[in-house]
N, C-alpha and C positions, 0 to 999 in steps of 0.2 A: 444159614446162620447157626442152627444147632450143631451142624458138623464142624464149623469153625470153632465154636465154643468148646466142643468136645476135644478137638486137637490141642487147643490152648491149655485146657486143664490137664491133659495127658502130658504135655511137654513140661508144665510146671511141676508136676508130680515127679517126673524123671529127674529134673534138676534138683529137687529137694532130696530125693533118695540118694543121688550122687554126692551131694554136699554132706549129708549125714554119714555116708559111707566113708568119705575122706576124714571126717571129724573123728570117727571112731577108731581110725588107724593109730597105733601107738607112736608116740613121738620118739625120735632118735635119742639115744643116750647122750648126755653132754660130754664134750671132749675133756679128757683129763688135762688139767693145766700143767704146763711144763715148767719145772723149777728154773728160775733165772738167778744167776749169781752176778753181782756187780763187783768188779775187781779193778785194782789200780797198780800199775808198775811204772818205774821210772829208771832212767839211765842218765848219769851225769859225767861231765868232764871239765877239767880245769884248764883253761886256755890262757896263754900269755898274751897280754894286751900288746897289739902291734900298731896302734894308732895313737898319736899324741895330739892333744888339743890345747891351745894356749889362747887366752883372751887378754888383750891389752887395751887399756882405756885412756882416753885423754879428757880431762875436765878443765874448763876455763871459766873463771868468774870475771865479769866486767859490767860496769853500769850501762855500757852501750851494748845491746844485744847483737848489733851488726859486727862490732869489733870482736866480741866473744866468738861468734860464728866463724868469722874469717880466720881467727887464730886456730880454732879446732880444725877447720878445713885444710889449712896449710900444713899443720903437723900430721894430720891423717894422710894427706896426699903423699907426703914424703915417706911416711912409714909404709904405706901401701906399695909405693914404687920399690922400696927396698925389699919388701917381702916377695913381690912378683919376680924379682931378679934372682931369687934363690930357687934352684931346681928342686922339684919334688915337694914343694910347699904350696898348699892351697890357701889362698887368702881371700877374705870377704869382710866388708864393713857391715856392722849391725848396730842396733840399739842407739839410734840418734835421738837425743832429747834436748829440749830447750825450755826453761821455765824460770820464773822470777823468784828470787830468794828474799825474804823479808825477816830480819832479825832485830831484836830490841837494841836501840842505840847504835844501829848500823845503817848505812845508806842502802837503799834498794839496789839490787844488782841482778844480773842475769847469769844463769849457769847453763852452759852448753856442754854436752858430753856426747862422745861416740866411742864405739868399741870396735876393735880390729880382731877378727877371728882367724886363727892360723891352725892348720892341720897338716900332719905329715907322718909318714912311717919312718922317717929318718930323724930319730930323737936328737942326735948330736947337732944336726944342721938346724933344727927348729929351736933348740935351746940356745945355740949361739945367736940365732936371729933375734930371739926375744930379748936377750941381753943387749944386743946392738941397738934395737929400737928403743929400749929404755934409756940407755946412756946417751944416744945421739939425737933421738926424735922426741924425747920428752913424754913418752907414753908410760903407763904404769901397768905391770902385770897384775890383772885383777883376778885371775883364776887359771887353773891348769888341771886337766884330767886325761885319762887314758881309756881306750876302748878296743874292742876286737873288730877287725875289718869285716865288711860284709861277706867277702869271699871265704875267709877263714871260718866265720860263724856258720855259713851255709854248709860247708863241708862237714863241720863238726855236728851240726843238727841232723844231716842226712845219715851219718854213721850212728848217732845216738838213737835216731828213730828206729832203725833196724834192731838195735840192742833192746830198746824198750818194748818193741813188739814181741820179740822172742821171750823176754822176761814175762810179759803179760800172758802169752800162750802157755808158758810153763806153769804159772800160777793157776790158770784156768784148768789145765789138765790135772793138776794136783787136787784142786777143789772138786772137780767132777768125780775123781776116784774116791775122795773122802765121802761124797754123798752117794757112793755106790752106783755111779753111772758109768757105762762103758764108753760112751761117746758124748760129744758136745759140739755146738756150733756157735759161731760168733753172732752177736746181736748188734745193738747200737754201740759204736766206739768213737771216742774223741781222742785227738792227739794235740797236745799243747806244748809250746816251747816257752822257756823262761830263762832268765839269766840273773846273776847276782854279782855285781862288781864289788870286790873287797874295798873297804874304805881306805883312802890314801890321805895323808896329811896335806891340807891345803895351804898354799903360800899366802901370807898376808901382804897386801899391797904396800903398806907402810914400810915393812922390813925389807921388801924387795927393792923398793925405790931407794932406800938408804944405801943399799949395796948394789946399785945398778950395774957397776962395772964387773961384778963377779958373775961367773957363768951360772945359769939356772940349773939347779940340781934336778935330775929326773930319775924316777923309780916307777916303772910302768905298772908293776903288780899283775894280777891275774883276774879273770872273770870266770865264774862258774856257769856253765851252760847245762841246762836240764831239759830233757824231753819226758813228758808224762803221758802215759796211755791209760785211759779209763774206759771201761765198757762192760757189756753184758756177755756172759757165757750162758747160753741156753742149753740145759741138760736134756739129752735125748732119753726116752724111756729105755730101760734095760730089757733086752730080749731074753726071754726064758730059754734055758738050754733044753734041748730035746733028748 
């Protein structure tokens, strides 16, 4: 029993001395923080809009909701068939609504509406089609706009991304030299795409309906595509010359 107690005490003492020895060792010096610079660079391009979008609407008021719906369906079916017969034009029906209208000193009536969406890269064909649908099918041009096709946008964004990255790298190099650093490395970086469509005058439905036989005027305009690169440039410590 005494021998076991002696061994236990000796072991405890060794552990205590080892712990104290480690505790007395000097702590390593803290690492010098590396300067981090946040930079932003962008590249932009102005693209001609190559897609045209037209929206034609049919509205019918009738005390009988069934009669109003039937008339809307008939007009829309005729206009949709005409649109599908034009090569290169994409047609779809949207925004169907039916609700009761109540006005003072007026009998209750139902208003049924539906919109025909048309899209094409052939502006001339789509403009002629819109005029034809207005004059012969009784729909009204409710709006028109233009956009850049997905393929053209993708190609422009790919090229602008490379330009924006090179511009960002140039700014990072200049900033590093300004802070007296020989080298730098890339930290966290984000790449964002954005576009801005220049405003175009919108056609008013009433004026278009009054001159339904005249061709629809088209002016596509342009869209500004921008790629922005934002991120960190981590400056490496300058090595002393020997």
